[in-house]
C-alpha positions as a Markdown table, in Angstrom:
| # | Residue | x | y | z |
|---|---|---|---|---|
| 1 | Met | 10.8 | -39.9 | 82.1 |
| 2 | Arg | 7.0 | -40.0 | 82.4 |
| 3 | Leu | 6.9 | -36.2 | 81.8 |
| 4 | Arg | 9.0 | -36.7 | 78.6 |
| 5 | His | 6.5 | -39.3 | 77.3 |
| 6 | Val | 3.6 | -36.9 | 78.0 |
| 7 | Met | 5.3 | -34.0 | 76.2 |
| 8 | Ala | 6.2 | -36.2 | 73.3 |
| 9 | Gly | 2.6 | -37.4 | 73.1 |
| 10 | Ala | 1.4 | -33.8 | 73.0 |
| 11 | Val | 3.9 | -32.6 | 70.4 |
| 12 | Leu | 3.3 | -35.4 | 68.0 |
| 13 | Pro | -0.3 | -34.4 | 67.1 |
| 14 | Leu | 0.9 | -30.8 | 66.6 |
| 15 | Val | 3.6 | -31.9 | 64.2 |
| 16 | Leu | 1.1 | -34.0 | 62.3 |
| 17 | Cys | -1.4 | -31.1 | 62.1 |
| 18 | Ala | 1.4 | -28.8 | 60.8 |
| 19 | Ser | 2.4 | -31.3 | 58.2 |
| 20 | Leu | -1.1 | -31.8 | 57.0 |
| 21 | Trp | -1.6 | -28.1 | 56.9 |
| 22 | Leu | 1.5 | -27.8 | 54.6 |
| 23 | Val | 0.5 | -30.8 | 52.4 |
| 24 | Leu | -3.3 | -30.5 | 52.0 |
| 25 | Pro | -4.7 | -27.8 | 49.7 |
| 26 | Leu | -6.0 | -24.7 | 51.4 |
| 27 | Gly | -9.7 | -24.0 | 51.4 |
| 28 | Ser | -9.0 | -20.8 | 49.5 |
| 29 | Gln | -11.5 | -18.7 | 47.8 |
| 30 | Ala | -10.4 | -20.1 | 44.4 |
| 31 | Thr | -12.0 | -23.5 | 45.3 |
| 32 | Thr | -15.4 | -21.9 | 46.0 |
| 33 | Pro | -17.9 | -20.6 | 43.5 |
| 34 | Gln | -17.5 | -17.1 | 45.0 |
| 35 | Gly | -13.7 | -17.3 | 44.7 |
| 36 | Arg | -14.0 | -18.6 | 41.1 |
| 37 | Ala | -16.4 | -15.7 | 40.3 |
| 38 | Ala | -14.0 | -13.2 | 41.8 |
| 39 | Ser | -11.0 | -14.7 | 40.0 |
| 40 | Leu | -12.8 | -14.8 | 36.7 |
| 41 | Gln | -14.0 | -11.1 | 37.1 |
| 42 | Gln | -10.4 | -10.1 | 37.8 |
| 43 | Lys | -9.2 | -12.0 | 34.7 |
| 44 | Ile | -12.0 | -10.5 | 32.7 |
| 45 | Gln | -11.1 | -7.0 | 33.8 |
| 46 | Thr | -7.4 | -7.6 | 32.9 |
| 47 | Thr | -8.3 | -9.0 | 29.5 |
| 48 | Arg | -10.6 | -6.0 | 28.8 |
| 49 | Gly | -7.7 | -3.7 | 29.7 |
| 50 | Lys | -5.4 | -5.6 | 27.3 |
| 51 | Ile | -8.1 | -5.4 | 24.6 |
| 52 | Gly | -8.6 | -1.6 | 25.3 |
| 53 | Arg | -4.8 | -1.1 | 24.9 |
| 54 | Arg | -4.8 | -3.1 | 21.6 |
| 55 | Lys | -7.7 | -1.0 | 20.3 |
| 56 | Gly | -5.8 | 2.2 | 21.3 |
| 57 | Thr | -2.8 | 0.9 | 19.4 |
| 58 | Glu | -5.0 | 0.0 | 16.4 |
| 59 | His | -6.4 | 3.6 | 16.5 |
| 60 | Val | -2.8 | 5.0 | 16.5 |
| 61 | Leu | -1.7 | 2.8 | 13.7 |
| 62 | Thr | -4.8 | 3.5 | 11.7 |
| 63 | Ser | -4.1 | 7.3 | 12.1 |
| 64 | Asp | -0.5 | 6.8 | 11.1 |
| 65 | Ile | -1.5 | 4.8 | 8.0 |
| 66 | Gln | -3.9 | 7.6 | 7.1 |
| 67 | Arg | -1.2 | 10.2 | 7.5 |
| 68 | Trp | 1.1 | 8.1 | 5.4 |
| 69 | Ser | -1.6 | 7.7 | 2.8 |
| 70 | Ser | -1.9 | 11.5 | 2.6 |
| 71 | Lys | 1.9 | 11.7 | 2.2 |
| 72 | Ile | 1.8 | 8.9 | -0.4 |
| 73 | Asn | -0.9 | 10.7 | -2.4 |
| 74 | Arg | 1.3 | 13.8 | -2.5 |
| 75 | Leu | 4.3 | 11.7 | -3.4 |
| 76 | Gln | 2.2 | 10.1 | -6.1 |
| 77 | Gly | 1.7 | 13.5 | -7.7 |
| 78 | Ser | 5.5 | 14.0 | -7.7 |
| 79 | Ile | 6.0 | 10.6 | -9.1 |
| 80 | Ser | 3.6 | 11.3 | -12.0 |
| 81 | Thr | 5.4 | 14.6 | -12.7 |
| 82 | Leu | 8.8 | 12.8 | -12.7 |
| 83 | Gln | 7.4 | 10.1 | -15.0 |
| 84 | Ser | 6.2 | 12.8 | -17.4 |
| 85 | Arg | 9.6 | 14.4 | -17.2 |
| 86 | Glu | 11.3 | 11.1 | -17.8 |
| 87 | Gly | 9.2 | 10.6 | -20.9 |
| 88 | Arg | 10.2 | 14.0 | -22.3 |
| 89 | Ile | 13.9 | 13.4 | -21.6 |
| 90 | Gln | 13.7 | 10.0 | -23.3 |
| 91 | Asp | 12.1 | 11.6 | -26.4 |
| 92 | Asp | 14.8 | 14.3 | -26.4 |
| 93 | Leu | 17.4 | 11.6 | -26.0 |
| 94 | Asp | 16.0 | 9.6 | -28.9 |
| 95 | Ala | 16.0 | 12.8 | -31.1 |
| 96 | Arg | 19.6 | 13.5 | -30.1 |
| 97 | Arg | 20.7 | 10.0 | -30.9 |
| 98 | Ala | 19.1 | 10.2 | -34.3 |
| 99 | Glu | 20.8 | 13.6 | -34.9 |
| 100 | Leu | 24.1 | 12.1 | -33.8 |
| 101 | Val | 23.7 | 9.1 | -36.1 |
| 102 | Gln | 23.0 | 11.5 | -39.0 |
| 103 | Thr | 26.0 | 13.7 | -38.1 |
| 104 | Gln | 28.3 | 10.7 | -38.0 |
| 105 | Lys | 27.0 | 9.7 | -41.4 |
| 106 | Asp | 27.6 | 13.2 | -42.8 |
| 107 | Leu | 31.0 | 13.2 | -41.2 |
| 108 | Arg | 32.0 | 9.9 | -42.9 |
| 109 | Ser | 30.7 | 11.2 | -46.2 |
| 110 | Glu | 32.7 | 14.5 | -45.9 |
| 111 | Arg | 35.8 | 12.6 | -44.9 |
| 112 | Ala | 35.5 | 10.4 | -48.0 |
| 113 | Arg | 35.0 | 13.5 | -50.1 |
| 114 | Leu | 38.0 | 15.2 | -48.6 |
| 115 | Ala | 40.1 | 12.2 | -49.3 |
| 116 | Arg | 39.0 | 12.3 | -53.0 |
| 117 | Leu | 39.7 | 16.1 | -53.2 |
| 118 | Arg | 43.1 | 15.6 | -51.7 |
| 119 | Ala | 43.9 | 12.9 | -54.3 |
| 120 | Arg | 42.7 | 15.3 | -57.0 |
| 121 | Leu | 44.7 | 18.1 | -55.6 |
| 122 | Ala | 47.8 | 15.9 | -55.5 |
| 123 | Glu | 47.3 | 14.8 | -59.1 |
| 124 | Gly | 46.7 | 18.4 | -60.2 |
| 125 | Arg | 49.9 | 19.4 | -58.5 |
| 126 | Lys | 51.9 | 16.7 | -60.3 |
| 127 | Ile | 50.5 | 17.7 | -63.7 |
| 128 | Leu | 51.2 | 21.4 | -63.0 |
| 129 | Ser | 54.7 | 20.6 | -61.8 |
| 130 | Arg | 55.4 | 18.6 | -65.0 |
| 131 | Arg | 53.9 | 21.3 | -67.2 |
| 132 | Leu | 56.0 | 24.0 | -65.5 |
| 133 | Ala | 59.1 | 22.0 | -66.0 |
| 134 | Glu | 58.3 | 21.4 | -69.7 |
| 135 | Leu | 57.7 | 25.2 | -70.2 |
| 136 | Tyr | 60.9 | 26.0 | -68.4 |
| 137 | Glu | 62.9 | 23.6 | -70.5 |
| 138 | Ala | 61.3 | 24.4 | -73.9 |
| 139 | Asp | 60.7 | 28.1 | -73.3 |
| 140 | Lys | 57.1 | 29.0 | -73.9 |
| 141 | Pro | 56.6 | 29.9 | -77.7 |
| 142 | Asp | 54.8 | 33.1 | -78.5 |
| 143 | Leu | 52.6 | 34.0 | -81.5 |
| 144 | Ile | 55.4 | 35.9 | -83.5 |
| 145 | Thr | 57.8 | 33.0 | -83.1 |
| 146 | Val | 55.2 | 30.5 | -84.3 |
| 147 | Val | 54.4 | 32.8 | -87.4 |
| 148 | Leu | 58.0 | 33.4 | -88.4 |
| 149 | Asn | 58.9 | 29.8 | -88.1 |
| 150 | Ser | 55.9 | 28.5 | -90.1 |
| 151 | Asn | 56.4 | 26.9 | -93.5 |
| 152 | Gly | 53.3 | 27.9 | -95.3 |
| 153 | Phe | 49.7 | 28.6 | -94.2 |
| 154 | Ala | 48.9 | 25.0 | -93.2 |
| 155 | Asp | 51.9 | 24.8 | -90.9 |
| 156 | Leu | 50.9 | 28.2 | -89.4 |
| 157 | Leu | 47.4 | 26.8 | -88.6 |
| 158 | Glu | 48.8 | 23.7 | -87.0 |
| 159 | Arg | 51.2 | 25.8 | -84.9 |
| 160 | Gly | 48.4 | 28.1 | -83.8 |
| 161 | Glu | 46.1 | 25.2 | -82.8 |
| 162 | Phe | 49.0 | 23.7 | -80.9 |
| 163 | Leu | 49.6 | 27.0 | -79.1 |
| 164 | Gly | 45.9 | 27.2 | -78.2 |
| 165 | Arg | 45.9 | 23.7 | -76.8 |
| 166 | Ile | 48.9 | 24.4 | -74.7 |
| 167 | Gln | 47.2 | 27.5 | -73.2 |
| 168 | Asp | 43.9 | 25.7 | -72.7 |
| 169 | Gln | 45.6 | 22.8 | -70.9 |
| 170 | Asp | 47.6 | 25.2 | -68.7 |
| 171 | Asn | 44.4 | 27.1 | -67.8 |
| 172 | Thr | 42.6 | 23.8 | -67.0 |
| 173 | Val | 45.4 | 22.5 | -64.8 |
| 174 | Ile | 45.6 | 25.9 | -63.0 |
| 175 | Lys | 41.9 | 26.0 | -62.5 |
| 176 | Leu | 41.8 | 22.4 | -61.3 |
| 177 | Val | 44.6 | 23.0 | -58.7 |
| 178 | Arg | 43.0 | 26.3 | -57.6 |
| 179 | Ser | 39.5 | 24.7 | -57.3 |
| 180 | Ala | 40.8 | 21.6 | -55.5 |
| 181 | Lys | 42.7 | 23.7 | -53.0 |
| 182 | Ala | 39.7 | 25.9 | -52.3 |
| 183 | Asp | 37.4 | 22.9 | -52.0 |
| 184 | Ala | 39.8 | 21.2 | -49.7 |
| 185 | Thr | 40.0 | 24.3 | -47.5 |
| 186 | Ser | 36.2 | 24.6 | -47.2 |
| 187 | Thr | 35.8 | 20.9 | -46.7 |
| 188 | Ala | 38.4 | 21.0 | -43.9 |
| 189 | Ala | 36.4 | 23.8 | -42.3 |
| 190 | Arg | 33.2 | 21.9 | -42.5 |
| 191 | Leu | 34.9 | 18.9 | -41.0 |
| 192 | Asp | 36.0 | 21.0 | -38.1 |
| 193 | Lys | 32.4 | 22.2 | -37.5 |
| 194 | Leu | 31.0 | 18.6 | -37.9 |
| 195 | Glu | 33.6 | 17.2 | -35.4 |
| 196 | Ala | 32.7 | 20.0 | -32.9 |
| 197 | Arg | 29.0 | 19.4 | -33.4 |
| 198 | Gln | 29.6 | 15.7 | -32.9 |
| 199 | Gln | 31.4 | 16.3 | -29.6 |
| 200 | Gln | 28.6 | 18.7 | -28.5 |
| 201 | Leu | 25.9 | 16.2 | -29.3 |
| 202 | Thr | 27.8 | 13.4 | -27.5 |
| 203 | Ala | 28.0 | 15.5 | -24.4 |
| 204 | Ile | 24.3 | 16.4 | -24.6 |
| 205 | Val | 23.4 | 12.7 | -25.0 |
| 206 | Leu | 25.5 | 11.7 | -22.0 |
| 207 | Gln | 24.0 | 14.5 | -19.9 |
| 208 | Arg | 20.5 | 13.4 | -20.9 |
| 209 | Arg | 21.3 | 9.8 | -20.0 |
| 210 | Asp | 22.5 | 11.0 | -16.5 |
| 211 | Gln | 19.3 | 12.9 | -16.1 |
| 212 | Val | 17.2 | 9.9 | -17.0 |
| 213 | Ala | 19.2 | 7.7 | -14.6 |
| 214 | Ala | 18.8 | 10.3 | -11.8 |
| 215 | Val | 15.0 | 10.5 | -12.4 |
| 216 | Lys | 14.6 | 6.7 | -12.4 |
| 217 | Asn | 16.6 | 6.4 | -9.2 |
| 218 | Gln | 14.5 | 9.1 | -7.6 |
| 219 | Leu | 11.3 | 7.2 | -8.7 |
| 220 | Ile | 12.6 | 3.9 | -7.4 |
| 221 | Gly | 13.6 | 5.5 | -4.0 |
| 222 | Thr | 10.2 | 7.0 | -3.6 |
| 223 | Arg | 8.4 | 3.8 | -4.4 |
| 224 | Val | 10.6 | 1.7 | -2.1 |
| 225 | Gly | 10.0 | 4.2 | 0.7 |
| 226 | Tyr | 6.3 | 4.0 | 0.1 |
| 227 | Ala | 6.3 | 0.2 | 0.1 |
| 228 | Gln | 8.4 | -0.1 | 3.2 |
| 229 | Thr | 6.4 | 2.4 | 5.2 |
| 230 | Arg | 3.0 | 1.0 | 4.3 |
| 231 | Ala | 4.1 | -2.6 | 4.7 |
| 232 | Gly | 5.6 | -1.9 | 8.2 |
| 233 | Lys | 2.4 | -0.1 | 9.4 |
| 234 | Ala | 0.1 | -2.7 | 7.8 |
| 235 | Asn | 2.1 | -5.6 | 9.4 |
| 236 | Ala | 2.0 | -3.9 | 12.8 |
| 237 | Leu | -1.7 | -3.3 | 12.5 |
| 238 | Ser | -2.4 | -6.8 | 11.4 |
| 239 | Lys | -0.4 | -8.2 | 14.4 |
| 240 | Val | -2.3 | -6.0 | 16.8 |
| 241 | Arg | -5.6 | -6.9 | 15.4 |
| 242 | Thr | -4.8 | -10.6 | 15.6 |
| 243 | Glu | -3.8 | -10.2 | 19.2 |
| 244 | Arg | -7.0 | -8.2 | 19.9 |
| 245 | Lys | -9.2 | -10.9 | 18.3 |
| 246 | Ser | -7.4 | -13.6 | 20.3 |
| 247 | Leu | -8.0 | -11.6 | 23.5 |
| 248 | Glu | -11.6 | -11.1 | 22.6 |
| 249 | Thr | -12.0 | -14.8 | 22.0 |
| 250 | His | -10.4 | -15.5 | 25.4 |
| 251 | Leu | -12.7 | -12.8 | 26.9 |
| 252 | Asp | -15.7 | -14.6 | 25.5 |
| 253 | Glu | -14.6 | -17.9 | 27.1 |
| 254 | Leu | -14.0 | -16.2 | 30.4 |
| 255 | Gln | -17.3 | -14.5 | 30.3 |
| 256 | Lys | -19.1 | -17.7 | 29.5 |
| 257 | Glu | -17.4 | -19.4 | 32.4 |
| 258 | Ser | -18.3 | -16.4 | 34.6 |
| 259 | Asp | -21.9 | -16.6 | 33.5 |
| 260 | Lys | -22.0 | -20.3 | 34.4 |
| 261 | Val | -20.5 | -19.6 | 37.8 |
| 262 | Gln | -23.0 | -16.8 | 38.3 |
| 263 | Ala | -25.9 | -19.0 | 37.4 |
| 264 | Gln | -24.6 | -21.6 | 39.9 |
| 265 | Leu | -24.5 | -19.0 | 42.6 |
| 266 | Gln | -28.0 | -17.9 | 41.8 |
| 267 | Gly | -29.3 | -21.5 | 41.7 |
| 268 | Gly | -30.2 | -21.3 | 38.1 |
| 269 | Val | -33.1 | -18.9 | 38.7 |
| 270 | Gly | -31.3 | -15.6 | 38.3 |
| 271 | Leu | -32.2 | -12.3 | 39.9 |
| 272 | Pro | -35.8 | -11.2 | 40.6 |
| 273 | Ala | -37.6 | -10.5 | 37.4 |
| 274 | Gly | -39.0 | -7.2 | 38.6 |
| 275 | Pro | -42.2 | -5.5 | 37.5 |
| 276 | Ile | -43.3 | -5.4 | 33.9 |
| 277 | His | -42.4 | -2.0 | 32.4 |
| 278 | Gly | -44.6 | -1.0 | 29.5 |
| 279 | Gly | -44.4 | 2.0 | 27.2 |
| 280 | Ser | -46.4 | 3.8 | 24.6 |
| 281 | Gly | -45.8 | 1.2 | 22.0 |
| 282 | Arg | -47.0 | -2.4 | 21.5 |
| 283 | Phe | -43.9 | -4.0 | 23.3 |
| 284 | Ile | -43.0 | -4.1 | 27.0 |
| 285 | Trp | -39.4 | -3.5 | 28.1 |
| 286 | Pro | -37.5 | -6.9 | 28.2 |
| 287 | Val | -35.5 | -5.7 | 31.3 |
| 288 | Asn | -35.5 | -2.7 | 33.5 |
| 289 | Gly | -32.3 | -0.8 | 33.2 |
| 290 | Pro | -30.5 | 2.2 | 31.6 |
| 291 | Ile | -29.7 | 2.4 | 27.9 |
| 292 | Thr | -26.0 | 2.1 | 27.7 |
| 293 | Ala | -25.8 | 2.1 | 23.9 |
| 294 | Pro | -28.6 | 3.6 | 21.7 |
| 295 | Phe | -29.7 | 2.2 | 18.3 |
| 296 | Cys | -27.3 | 2.7 | 15.4 |
| 297 | Glu | -24.5 | 4.1 | 17.6 |
| 298 | Arg | -21.2 | 4.4 | 15.6 |
| 299 | Arg | -18.4 | 2.3 | 17.0 |
| 300 | Ala | -14.8 | 1.5 | 15.9 |
| 301 | Trp | -15.8 | -1.9 | 14.7 |
| 302 | Glu | -19.2 | -1.2 | 13.2 |
| 303 | Ala | -20.8 | 1.8 | 11.5 |
| 304 | Cys | -24.3 | 1.2 | 13.0 |
| 305 | His | -24.9 | -0.7 | 16.2 |
| 306 | Pro | -27.9 | -3.0 | 15.3 |
| 307 | Gly | -30.1 | -2.5 | 18.3 |
| 308 | Met | -29.7 | -1.0 | 21.7 |
| 309 | Asp | -27.9 | -2.1 | 24.9 |
| 310 | Ile | -29.7 | -2.1 | 28.3 |
| 311 | Gly | -27.4 | -2.3 | 31.3 |
| 312 | Val | -28.4 | -5.0 | 33.8 |
| 313 | Pro | -26.4 | -7.4 | 36.0 |
| 314 | Thr | -25.6 | -10.9 | 34.8 |
| 315 | Gly | -28.6 | -13.2 | 35.6 |
| 316 | Thr | -31.3 | -10.6 | 35.2 |
| 317 | Pro | -34.5 | -12.3 | 33.9 |
| 318 | Ile | -35.4 | -11.3 | 30.3 |
| 319 | Arg | -39.1 | -11.0 | 29.4 |
| 320 | Ala | -40.5 | -11.5 | 25.9 |
| 321 | Ala | -41.5 | -8.1 | 24.6 |
| 322 | Asp | -44.6 | -9.6 | 23.1 |
| 323 | Gly | -46.1 | -13.0 | 22.4 |
| 324 | Gly | -45.0 | -15.2 | 19.5 |
| 325 | Arg | -43.1 | -18.2 | 18.3 |
| 326 | Val | -39.4 | -18.7 | 19.1 |
| 327 | Ala | -37.5 | -18.7 | 15.8 |
| 328 | Ile | -33.9 | -18.7 | 17.1 |
| 329 | Ala | -32.6 | -19.9 | 20.4 |
| 330 | Gly | -28.9 | -20.8 | 20.5 |
| 331 | Trp | -25.3 | -19.5 | 20.1 |
| 332 | Glu | -24.9 | -17.0 | 17.2 |
| 333 | Gly | -21.3 | -15.7 | 16.9 |
| 334 | Gly | -20.8 | -12.3 | 18.3 |
| 335 | Tyr | -24.3 | -12.3 | 19.8 |
| 336 | Gly | -23.5 | -15.2 | 22.1 |
| 337 | Asn | -26.6 | -16.9 | 23.4 |
| 338 | Tyr | -29.3 | -15.4 | 21.2 |
| 339 | Thr | -33.1 | -15.6 | 21.0 |
| 340 | Cys | -35.4 | -14.3 | 18.3 |
| 341 | Ile | -39.2 | -14.3 | 18.7 |
| 342 | Gln | -41.5 | -14.0 | 15.6 |
| 343 | His | -44.5 | -11.9 | 16.6 |
| 344 | Thr | -46.1 | -11.4 | 13.1 |
| 345 | Ala | -45.1 | -12.4 | 9.6 |
| 346 | Ser | -42.8 | -9.3 | 9.4 |
| 347 | Leu | -42.1 | -8.3 | 13.0 |
| 348 | Ser | -39.7 | -9.9 | 15.4 |
| 349 | Thr | -37.6 | -9.1 | 18.5 |
| 350 | Cys | -34.2 | -10.5 | 19.3 |
| 351 | Tyr | -32.2 | -10.8 | 22.6 |
| 352 | Gly | -28.4 | -11.2 | 22.7 |
| 353 | His | -25.5 | -12.0 | 25.1 |
| 354 | Gln | -27.7 | -14.1 | 27.4 |
| 355 | Ser | -26.0 | -16.2 | 30.1 |
| 356 | Val | -28.9 | -18.8 | 30.1 |
| 357 | Leu | -31.5 | -19.6 | 27.5 |
| 358 | Lys | -34.9 | -20.7 | 28.9 |
| 359 | Val | -36.9 | -21.3 | 25.7 |
| 360 | His | -36.3 | -23.5 | 22.6 |
| 361 | Val | -37.0 | -23.1 | 18.9 |
| 362 | Gly | -40.7 | -23.5 | 18.0 |
| 363 | Glu | -42.0 | -22.8 | 21.5 |
| 364 | Gln | -44.9 | -20.4 | 21.8 |
| 365 | Val | -44.3 | -17.7 | 24.4 |
| 366 | Thr | -46.5 | -15.0 | 25.9 |
| 367 | Gln | -45.8 | -11.3 | 26.5 |
| 368 | Gly | -43.8 | -10.9 | 29.7 |
| 369 | Gln | -42.7 | -14.6 | 29.9 |
| 370 | Ile | -39.1 | -15.2 | 31.1 |
| 371 | Ile | -37.1 | -16.4 | 28.0 |
| 372 | Gly | -33.6 | -16.2 | 29.5 |
| 373 | Leu | -31.1 | -14.6 | 31.8 |
| 374 | Ser | -28.9 | -11.6 | 30.9 |
| 375 | Gly | -25.1 | -12.0 | 30.6 |
| 376 | Ser | -22.1 | -11.1 | 28.5 |
| 377 | Thr | -21.6 | -13.9 | 26.1 |
| 378 | Gly | -20.3 | -13.4 | 22.5 |
| 379 | His | -18.5 | -10.1 | 21.7 |
| 380 | Ser | -19.5 | -8.1 | 24.8 |
| 381 | Thr | -17.6 | -5.7 | 27.0 |
| 382 | Gly | -19.8 | -6.3 | 30.1 |
| 383 | Pro | -23.1 | -7.7 | 31.4 |
| 384 | His | -26.1 | -6.2 | 29.5 |
| 385 | Leu | -28.9 | -7.1 | 27.2 |
| 386 | His | -28.6 | -6.4 | 23.5 |
| 387 | Phe | -32.2 | -5.9 | 22.3 |
| 388 | Glu | -33.2 | -5.7 | 18.6 |
| 389 | Val | -36.5 | -5.1 | 16.7 |
| 390 | Arg | -36.5 | -6.4 | 13.1 |
| 391 | Val | -39.0 | -5.7 | 10.3 |
| 392 | Asn | -38.7 | -8.3 | 7.5 |
| 393 | Gly | -35.4 | -9.2 | 9.0 |
| 394 | Ala | -33.9 | -5.7 | 8.9 |
| 395 | Val | -33.1 | -4.0 | 12.2 |
| 396 | Thr | -35.0 | -0.9 | 13.1 |
| 397 | Asn | -35.1 | 1.5 | 16.1 |
| 398 | Pro | -36.6 | -0.4 | 19.1 |
| 399 | Met | -37.7 | 2.9 | 20.7 |
| 400 | Asn | -40.4 | 3.1 | 18.0 |
| 401 | Tyr | -42.1 | 0.1 | 19.5 |
| 402 | Leu | -41.5 | 0.5 | 23.3 |
């Protein structure tokens, strides 16, 4: 029994320790400045990788848009040609329509004229029929019969005049019928030609209309394809750029937090300043390190890099290149923590992406004085110092002064 109590007393503390081990937070690296720094660096590297992939996608989409722009330029030439052709077809169509209207007008006129001729012919035939019947019934008198049956000279004259009128009337009726028949025949032939011409013109007009419709559909299809392709590429590029900018903002926040942790680890004094490095110019080097980006280097997001980048670890002390008055000391957009020192009325130097600022606006500094610690604040892809030389506010090559 006593042994049981002893064993129970020994096991109970072990159980309590195990329970506390499961419940209490672990003293992991994430709770220490070193662990936080490592975690932030991992997140920074991951975010940079995402940004790099987005930039690659932007490059591909930009190239695709350029290729489509070339295709669109070629298509625009075809569209212009089709538009010219459409204009010519429309002009031809208008001319054909005008000709068709005139033909239909002529056709109506000829049909009315034919109706009149047919009426005249019918009337002439009636008159001729009646005259033939009269001649048949009365037997046509000749000149001898009229002379022999005349009672005197006056009666002879009257009979001769009557005979002449009968002959003239007969000739007039015969000519009328003959002319009306010939005119009706020629008019019918002209009508046939006009009707054939009308049918031909109608077919031409319909064909031209079909051509105009086909050209318009081709133009519409080309434009719709152009709009859809460009819109799709532009939307995709806009989306990727938005994602990339969001990642860059997140990267800036991570980098600022990382710089703060780094400053905590270094006790707020940074790395050793190192010796002053002078050159052949009037300025000393603000930090000692390799040039990772020369002045006016062309980048995807800028045509000319305004300054030069010097690769140094976060927390490296930054020296004033020359003495002067601090004109700017604070956060400046993509520069992050940014300091500018006015050396003369026209000449100044500027220092970007600092993790810590050690001067304030209006302060007088001497050449070689520590003005801040390097970092990666703002739009930066890694720890370095962005160094600028400005003349009358415009950037110039720093190597001309170092």
